[in-house]
N, C-alpha and C positions, 0 to 999 in steps of 0.2 A: 679368372673364371676357370672352374674345374669341370671336367667331364669324365663320367664313369659310364662306359658303354653308351647308353642313350639317356643318361641321367645328368642333367646340367645344373650346377649351382653357381652362385655369384660370389660366395665367400665361404669361409670355414663354418660359419654359424647358420648360413642359409639352408633352406630345405630344398629338395629337388622340385623343379617345376613340372616334370613329367616322369612318371614312374611306370609307363607301359613298356614291357620288354620288347626288344627287337629280335625276332627269331633268327635273323641273318648274322647277328653278332654272337660269337661263342660265349657261354657263361663260364667264368672261372670256377673251378671246383672248390667247394668248401667242405672239407672232410668232417668237421666237427658237427655240422648241422644234422646229417643223417635223417633227413625228413623227406617224405615222398613228394611234398608239394614243391614244384620248381619255382614258385613265386617267392619263397622265403628269402633266398639270397637277395633278390631285388628289394624286398621290404627292409632287410637289414641295411642295405646300402642307401635306402631312402631315408631312414632315420639316423644313419651314421654316414653322412656323405664324405667324411674325411678318412674313414677306415675302409681300405680296399684290400689290404693284405689278409689272406686267410688266417695267418698266425695271430694277427691282432684281433680278428673276429672271434677266434677260439678263446682268446683271453677275455674278451668282452663278455661272451656268453658264460664263461666260467664265473666271472665277477657278478653277472646278473643273477646267478643262482643263489647268491648270498642275500641276506636280509637287507643290507644296505644297497647292494647293487640292484635288487629288484625295484627299489624306489626310484633309482636313477633310470632304469629301463622304462618304467611307466611314465616318468616325467618326460622322457624323450619322445615316447609315443604320443602323449597328450600335446606336447609342443608341436609335433608334426601334424596332428589332427587340427589343432587350432590355427596354425599358419596356412593350412590348405583348406580351411573351412569345411572340414568333414563333420557331418552332423553326429553328435554323440548319441542321438536317439537310436541310431543303428545298433549301438552297443546294448541298449535296453531291449530292442527287438530281438537281438541275438539271445539275450537271457531268457526272454519269454519263449522263444522257439526251443531252446535247450530244455526248458522246464517241461514242455509238452512231450518230449521224447524220452524223458527220464522215467521209464516204466520198467522196473526190474522185478521180475517174478521168480522168487526163490533162487536167485543167482543165475538163472538161465538168461541167455542173451538172444534176442530175436532180431530180425531185420527191422531197422529203424529205432532200436532201443539203445540206451546208453549203458555201457558196461558197469557193473557194480564196482564201486570204489573210485569211479571217476569224479572229477571236481564238480561240485554243484555250484555253478556260477552265482546264482541269485542268493543262495544261502551264505556263501563266503562273503559276498559284498555286504549284505544286510546285517548279518551278525557281527561282521567286522566293524561296521559303523556304529552299531548299538553295543558298544563295549560295556556300558553300565547295566545292561539288561540282566546279565548273569544267566544261570541255567534256568530251565523251565520249572524245575522243582523249587528253586530258591525264589523265583519271581512269583510263583503261585502261593508259596507260604506267606510272603509279605502282603500280597493282595488279600488273602484270606483273613489275615489279622486286621488289615485296614477295614475290610468290610464288616467284621464283627465288632470292632472297637471304635471305629472312626465314623466320619460322615462322608458325604459325596466329595467335598472339597479335598479332604485328606486322600481319598482314593485317586482323584485326578492329579494331585501333586506327586503322589508316589509314581504314577504312570509317567508323568512328565520327567521325573528324575531318572527313572530306569530307561526311558526311551530317548534320552538326550543324545543328540548327534553333534559332534564337534564340527564347526564350520557353518551350522545353521543357527541363525540368531533365534534365541529363545529355545524352542523345542519343537519336535514334530507335533506334539499334542498342544492345542491352544491353552493359554493360561486361564486361571479363574477369572481374571479381569476381562479378558476377551469374551469368555463364555457369558459373563453377566451383561456385557455390552450387547451381545447377540440376542440374549433373552429380552433385554429392554427394547431392542429394535423390533423383534418379532411381536412383542406385546403391543407396542404402539401401532404397528401395522394391523394387527388383529382388531384393535379397538377402532381404528380409522375405517377399516373395510367392513367388518361384521357388525359393528355398532352394538355391542352387548349392553344389556341393562339388567338390573336386579328386579326379580319378581317377588311375590309374597314370601316364598320359602326356597327360592332358587335363582336361576338366571335364565335369560333368553337372548338370542341373537337375531338380528334382522334376517328373516327368511329369504327375502328377495335378494339381498346382497350375498348371502351364502350360496344360493342356487347359481347366481351369476359367476361367483368365484370358482366354484367347483366345475361348472360347465366349461369355463375357460381353462382350468388346470388339467382336467381329464379329457375333454373333447376338443380343446382349442377353438371353442365357439364363443363369439361375442354377442351373438343374437340367440336369445332363448325361445324364440317363437317355435311352436310345435314341439317343444321339448317335453318329454314325458317324465313327470316327477311323482313319485309315490311317497306319501306321508304315513309314517307308522309310529305307534306309541305303545308303551306297556310299562308296568311296574315290576320291580324286582327287589329282593331283599339282599342288600350288600352290607356286609359287616354288622349284621343284626339290625339294620335300619332300612326302612322302606324308601325307595327312590323311584321316581318316574321319569322316563326320558322320552322326548319327542325327536324323531329322526326323519331324514328323507333320503331317498336314493334315486339315482337317475336310471331310467329304464331305456336301455338301448343295446344294440348288438355289440358295441365296442367294450362294454363293461358287464361283467357277470353280476346279475342282481342278487346272487347268493353269496357274493364275496363280502367278508367282514370289512375289508378296506374300502368298500364302495358305499358304506352307510355312514351318514354324517349327522351328528347330534346338533340340534339348534336350540333346544330348550331342555332344562332339567330342573327338578325341584325335589325337595324332601317331602315325602308323603306318598300315599297310595294313589292309584289312578281313579279314585271315585269322582263323582260329579262335583262335589263340593271343592275338592282340591284343584280340579281342572279349572273351575271358574275362578278360584282365587288367583291362580298363576297365569292363566291364559284367556280367561273369559272376559265378558263385557265390564266396562267401568261404570256404566249407567244401567241400573236395573230396568229390564224390559226392552232395552235397545240392543238388538242383535249386532248392528253394524258398529257398535262401540267396542266390541271385543278385539283384543290384540290379535289372536290367531285368525279371527274372521277377516280382519283387515289385511293381514299378511297373505292369506290364501286368495282373497279377492284381487289383490294387486298382481299376484302371479297369473291369475286367470285373465286379467285385462292385458297382461304382457304377452299373451298367446300361449302360455304353458298349459299343458293338458294334465290335470290333477287327478290322482286316484288316492284312496285311503285304504289302509290295511291294518290288521290287528285282530285280536281275538274278538269273539262276539260280544262279550260284556263291555269291552273297551269301546267298540264302535257304537253300541247302544247308548253308552254314557256320553259319548262325544256328540252324537247327533240328536238323540231323543232326551238325553238327561236322565235315563233310567238304566237299571241293570237288566240282565236277561230274565229276571223273574217276571217282567211285564209281558213276556211272550205268552204266558199262560192266559192272559186276559184278551189276547187277540185270537180270533178263530183261525186266521191264516197261519199263526205261529211265525209270521215274518213281519214284526212290527215296524222295522226300519224301512221296508220296501213297500208294504201294503198298508194303507190307512184303515182305521177301524170305524169308518163312517156308516157302515151298515148297507151302503148302496152296492158295494161289490163284495159278494160272498165268495171268498176263495179259501177253501178248506184243504188240508193236507190230503184228504181222500177224494177231492174233486178230480174227475177225469173227463176227457173229451167225449162228447155225446155220440160222435160217429166212430172215431178210431178206438175209443176206450183207453187211450194213452194219456198219462198225466203230462208228458213232455209236449203234447200238442196243444195244451191249454195256453191261452193268452193271459199272462199275469197282469193284473190291474195295478201297475206301479203307481206310486205317488206322483201326482202332477206337480206338486210344489214341495220344496224342502221345508221341513218344520222350522219355526222360528226359534226353537230351542237348540238348533245346531250351533256348535262353537266354531265350525269351519264353513267356508263357502263351497258350495257345489252346485253345478248347473242342474243336475237331477240325480236321483239316487241310483240310477243305472250306470 
């Protein structure tokens, strides 16, 4: 058994069991170190328990400065960390902390900043491992050629080749085979959960399942009772072709209703958002039976589950969805509000009608429809 100051080992190859310096024991001078940190001599003796002579330490340090000796030095350090179960994540944390303070501004050095020209730990390690990457210009040129002349698989294979790291099985980037397996898995999960089906000129997914899925993913809720869901639809010209999409969004404080990432499409078809196309893709399967419509049954199921439904869109779309007519029908209604006020002649509500006492239009009681028209493709408790 050997003992250096307060460092004890059991053999020439063993590592020290305690590396905390004892202030009462004098530290032998090591002239070659020339470092302000007094813990360095103890660290050297910890990773080199057999070397005690300062002359031998100088020779070791001189050898470590060579390319071959540097490998031996880090091998010795890793051996010490492994045998003493020192977590290497601390090294990663050190690299992250160093990256945060590397703020050099026109060569000036401020408090807490790293001097220009100092070693960039993260850059040295990562670029050293990615030896096949090449320069940024070279890598960019090859990617540009692959994007212009190849396909997606060729681009992924190029990235895999350039970002290959020795010691890691395969590559940092997944292979084409693994990507295809993930695609097949996600497709099967989508089919099992969202239950998509083909419509007349498009596709549609089960609205109830989609609402439950996104309520769980975004809000971590398994119960959709009292959940506010807004259904929206509109047509657009994409690539010279007319397409109509039906979407929904969750209305709550946790999610911005204006965010594009919070709007989810559950039905889409080729064509405009006229009444004929809506009925072909989302409407009733039996003529004259409102409850046979696909969208009507989906919204009715949500209502029975406790979901509070609202519908939004431009005026022509809502009129087609509920009344089956465009906004030209508004001219036939004295109220100019055909979706909200019926045209039965019993309730005369004109745009110029004002309260008899206050003289204000806002004080008037609007005679809303008591029942939703049978022409509606969606379920709603009332038009308000």
